[in-house]
C-alpha positions as CSV (number, residue, x, y, z in Angstrom):
1,X,-24.7,2.8,4.5
2,X,-24.2,3.5,0.8
3,X,-22.1,1.3,-1.5
4,X,-20.6,3.2,-4.3
5,X,-18.7,1.8,-7.3
6,X,-17.7,4.8,-9.4
7,X,-15.2,7.5,-8.8
8,X,-17.5,10.3,-10.0
9,X,-20.3,9.3,-7.6
10,X,-18.0,8.8,-4.7
11,X,-16.5,12.2,-5.1
12,X,-20.0,13.8,-5.0
13,X,-20.8,11.9,-1.8
14,X,-17.5,12.9,-0.2
15,X,-18.1,16.6,-0.9
16,X,-21.5,16.4,0.9
17,X,-19.7,15.4,4.1
18,X,-19.1,18.4,6.4
19,X,-16.5,17.8,9.1
20,X,-13.6,15.4,9.6
21,X,-13.5,12.2,7.5
22,X,-11.6,9.0,8.4
23,X,-10.6,6.5,5.7
24,X,-10.1,2.8,6.2
25,X,-8.6,1.3,3.0
26,X,-8.8,-2.5,2.8
27,X,-8.6,-5.5,0.5
28,X,-11.6,-6.9,2.2
29,X,-12.2,-10.2,4.0
30,X,-12.4,-8.3,7.2
31,X,-11.5,-9.6,10.7
32,X,-11.3,-8.1,14.2
33,X,-8.0,-6.4,13.4
34,X,-9.6,-4.5,10.6
35,X,-12.6,-3.5,12.7
36,X,-10.3,-2.1,15.4
37,X,-9.2,0.5,12.8
38,X,-12.7,1.3,11.8
39,X,-13.7,1.8,15.4
40,X,-10.8,4.2,15.9
41,X,-11.8,6.2,12.9
42,X,-15.4,6.4,14.1
43,X,-14.2,7.7,17.5
44,X,-11.9,10.2,15.9
45,X,-14.0,11.6,13.1
46,X,-17.4,13.0,12.1
47,X,-17.6,10.5,9.3
48,X,-15.9,7.2,8.3
49,X,-15.4,5.9,4.8
50,X,-14.0,2.5,3.8
51,X,-12.7,1.3,0.5
52,X,-12.9,-2.4,-0.4
53,X,-10.7,-3.2,-3.4
54,X,-8.5,-6.2,-4.0
55,X,-5.8,-4.3,-5.8
56,X,-4.2,-6.4,-8.5
57,X,-1.2,-4.1,-8.8
58,X,0.2,-5.1,-5.4
59,X,0.2,-8.8,-6.2
60,X,3.2,-10.3,-8.0
61,X,2.7,-12.7,-10.9
62,X,3.1,-15.8,-8.8
63,X,1.2,-14.5,-5.8
64,X,-2.3,-15.2,-4.6
65,X,-4.5,-12.5,-6.3
66,X,-6.9,-15.0,-7.8
67,X,-7.2,-17.0,-4.6
68,X,-7.1,-14.1,-2.1
69,X,-10.1,-14.7,0.2
70,X,-13.2,-12.6,-0.7
71,X,-16.6,-12.2,1.0
72,X,-17.9,-8.8,0.1
73,X,-21.4,-9.3,1.5
74,X,-20.0,-10.2,4.9
75,X,-17.6,-7.2,4.7
76,X,-20.4,-4.8,4.0
77,X,-22.5,-6.1,6.8
78,X,-19.6,-5.7,9.3
79,X,-18.8,-2.2,8.1
80,X,-22.4,-1.1,8.4
81,X,-22.6,-2.5,11.9
82,X,-19.6,-0.3,12.8
83,X,-21.2,2.9,11.6
84,X,-19.4,3.5,8.3
85,X,-21.1,6.1,6.2
86,X,-20.3,4.7,2.8
87,X,-18.1,2.1,1.1
88,X,-16.2,2.7,-2.1
89,X,-16.0,-0.6,-4.0
90,X,-14.5,0.1,-7.5
91,X,-13.8,-2.4,-10.2
92,X,-10.3,-2.9,-11.5
93,X,-11.3,-1.1,-14.7
94,X,-12.6,1.9,-12.7
95,X,-9.3,2.3,-10.9
96,X,-7.0,1.4,-13.8
97,X,-8.7,2.1,-17.1
98,X,-7.3,1.0,-20.4
99,X,-4.0,2.7,-21.1
100,X,-3.3,3.4,-17.4
101,X,0.4,4.3,-17.1
102,X,0.9,6.4,-13.8
103,X,2.7,5.0,-10.8
104,X,3.9,6.2,-7.4
105,X,7.3,4.9,-6.6
106,X,9.0,5.5,-3.2
107,X,12.7,4.6,-3.5
108,X,15.1,3.0,-0.9
109,X,12.7,2.2,1.9
110,X,10.7,-0.1,-0.5
111,X,13.7,-2.2,-1.6
112,X,14.1,-3.8,1.8
113,X,12.2,-6.5,3.7
114,X,8.9,-7.1,2.0
115,X,10.1,-5.1,-1.1
116,X,13.1,-7.4,-1.5
117,X,10.9,-10.5,-1.5
118,X,8.0,-8.8,-3.5
119,X,9.7,-6.3,-5.9
120,X,6.5,-4.8,-7.4
121,X,4.4,-4.9,-4.2
122,X,4.9,-1.4,-2.9
123,X,4.6,0.3,-6.2
124,X,1.1,-1.1,-6.3
125,X,0.3,-0.1,-2.7
126,X,1.5,3.5,-3.0
127,X,-0.2,4.0,-6.3
128,X,-3.6,2.7,-5.2
129,X,-3.4,4.5,-1.8
130,X,-2.4,7.8,-3.5
131,X,-5.4,7.4,-5.8
132,X,-7.7,6.7,-2.9
133,X,-6.4,9.8,-1.0
134,X,-7.0,11.9,-4.1
135,X,-10.5,10.5,-4.7
136,X,-11.8,10.5,-1.1
137,X,-9.8,13.4,0.5
138,X,-9.7,12.0,4.0
139,X,-8.8,14.0,7.1
140,X,-7.2,10.9,8.5
141,X,-6.3,7.5,7.1
142,X,-5.9,4.4,9.3
143,X,-3.4,1.6,8.9
144,X,-2.3,-1.3,11.1
145,X,1.1,-1.7,12.7
146,X,1.2,-5.3,11.5
147,X,2.1,-4.1,8.1
148,X,4.9,-2.0,9.6
149,X,6.8,-1.4,6.4
150,X,3.7,-0.4,4.5
151,X,2.9,2.0,7.2
152,X,6.4,3.6,7.0
153,X,6.2,3.8,3.2
154,X,2.8,5.5,3.3
155,X,3.9,8.0,6.0
156,X,6.9,8.9,3.8
157,X,4.7,9.3,0.7
158,X,2.3,11.6,2.6
159,X,5.1,13.7,4.0
160,X,7.2,14.0,0.8
161,X,4.3,14.6,-1.5
162,X,2.8,17.2,0.9
163,X,-0.5,15.4,1.1
164,X,-3.1,17.1,3.3
165,X,-4.0,14.3,5.7
166,X,-2.8,12.5,8.8
167,X,-1.8,8.8,8.8
168,X,-2.9,7.0,12.0
169,X,-1.1,3.8,13.1
170,X,-3.2,1.3,15.0
171,X,-1.8,-1.6,17.1
172,X,-1.6,-5.1,15.8
173,X,-4.6,-7.2,17.0
174,X,-3.8,-10.8,17.9
175,X,-5.5,-14.0,18.5
176,X,-5.5,-15.3,22.1
177,X,-2.3,-17.4,21.4
178,X,-0.5,-14.4,19.9
179,X,-0.9,-15.0,16.2
180,X,-1.4,-11.6,14.4
181,X,-4.8,-11.5,12.8
182,X,-4.6,-11.7,9.0
183,X,-6.9,-12.6,6.1
184,X,-4.3,-15.1,5.0
185,X,-4.6,-17.1,8.2
186,X,-7.6,-18.8,6.6
187,X,-5.1,-20.6,4.3
188,X,-3.6,-22.4,7.3
189,X,-4.4,-26.1,7.9
190,X,-5.0,-27.0,11.5
191,X,-1.5,-28.2,12.2
192,X,0.0,-25.2,10.4
193,X,-2.2,-22.9,12.5
194,X,-0.6,-24.3,15.6
195,X,2.9,-24.0,14.1
196,X,2.2,-20.3,13.1
197,X,2.3,-19.2,16.7
198,X,6.1,-19.5,16.4
199,X,6.2,-16.1,14.7
200,X,5.0,-14.3,17.8
201,X,6.9,-16.5,20.1
202,X,10.1,-15.6,18.3
203,X,9.3,-11.8,18.5
204,X,8.7,-12.2,22.3
205,X,12.0,-14.0,22.6
206,X,13.7,-11.1,20.9
207,X,11.9,-8.7,23.4
208,X,13.0,-10.9,26.3
209,X,16.6,-10.9,25.2
210,X,16.6,-7.1,24.7
211,X,15.1,-6.4,28.1
212,X,17.7,-8.8,29.7
213,X,20.4,-6.5,28.2
214,X,21.3,-8.1,24.9
215,X,22.1,-5.5,22.2
216,X,23.8,-7.6,19.6
217,X,21.3,-7.8,16.7
218,X,23.0,-10.8,15.2
219,X,22.7,-12.8,18.4
220,X,19.1,-12.0,18.7
221,X,18.4,-13.0,15.1
222,X,20.3,-16.2,15.7
223,X,18.1,-17.1,18.7
224,X,14.9,-16.3,16.8
225,X,16.1,-18.4,13.8
226,X,16.8,-21.3,16.1
227,X,13.4,-21.2,17.6
228,X,11.5,-20.9,14.3
229,X,13.5,-23.8,12.8
230,X,12.2,-26.1,15.5
231,X,8.9,-26.0,13.5
232,X,9.2,-28.4,10.5
233,X,6.4,-26.5,8.6
234,X,8.3,-23.1,8.9
235,X,10.5,-21.7,6.2
236,X,12.0,-18.3,7.0
237,X,12.0,-15.7,4.3
238,X,13.7,-13.0,6.4
239,X,14.3,-11.9,10.0
240,X,15.1,-8.2,10.4
241,X,16.3,-5.9,13.2
242,X,16.2,-2.5,11.6
243,X,16.1,1.2,12.4
244,X,12.4,2.0,13.1
245,X,12.4,4.9,10.7
246,X,14.8,4.1,7.8
247,X,14.5,0.3,8.0
248,X,18.3,0.0,7.7
249,X,19.6,-3.1,9.4
250,X,21.5,-2.5,12.6
251,X,24.4,-4.5,14.2
252,X,24.0,-3.0,17.7
253,X,20.7,-1.8,19.1
254,X,21.3,1.8,20.3
255,X,17.9,3.3,19.2
256,X,14.4,2.2,18.6
257,X,14.3,-0.8,16.2
258,X,11.7,-2.7,14.3
259,X,12.0,-6.5,14.7
260,X,10.1,-8.0,11.8
261,X,9.9,-11.3,10.0
262,X,8.3,-13.2,7.1
263,X,7.9,-16.9,7.4
264,X,6.1,-19.4,5.2
265,X,4.1,-21.9,7.2
266,X,3.4,-24.6,4.6
267,X,2.3,-22.5,1.6
268,X,1.0,-19.4,3.4
269,X,3.5,-16.6,3.9
270,X,2.9,-14.7,7.2
271,X,4.5,-11.5,8.5
272,X,4.7,-10.0,12.0
273,X,6.7,-7.4,13.9
274,X,7.2,-5.5,17.1
275,X,9.1,-2.4,18.1
276,X,11.9,-2.3,20.7
277,X,11.9,1.2,22.1
């Protein structure tokens, strides 16, 4: 497995690959959820490329860019074991040279949910992902359903900018107690780790109410809120029940909806979701 740090070199390597190419873009600090995407790419394609880049442009001024967990040697070992052909690991200067001024902005869908809480986040995501797509020219790119809004935003960008690739959504991978795997789970103290299971339990409560016949989104949100507030360490950022495509909030559930939430457990901010078909 090759590790490449410059755009010029990685383009040369990419053009030597004949056949389908899967791309797994990542911030690093990999876990089993990430590896499930890599394995899907390896199954689907002749070659798999990964990028490992902690993108500063998707972190707000008061967010955790400096403290975001990093272990690049471990990441590279894991990717090599999964059969990745090469890894693109650029520096910030390589991706955003001095005087860089070009951004990809997707309107409307990015102003809700995560975008409302993190106003500059999606501009950073869409810009770096568009750059990676242009540099690496994948046949398919793989993203996790856990970041459901990010997935919707990237799909919209690919469709509306007529990008020549397929975006593949992969299921959320969970710990045995239901907590969605996330690099930020490492921030949790032992008591917070136990409390964090309330996110998934609240989603399953919503699912239970739905399958019992409840269609009033306000009532479902109220029950989810009540459950989460039983945890003293939990501080709700948002609970959303929204159209699965537009992410517009709904009052009555009459079509597939995305039930999503962001909750601080102590200092760490965790997200999770599920779709009610």
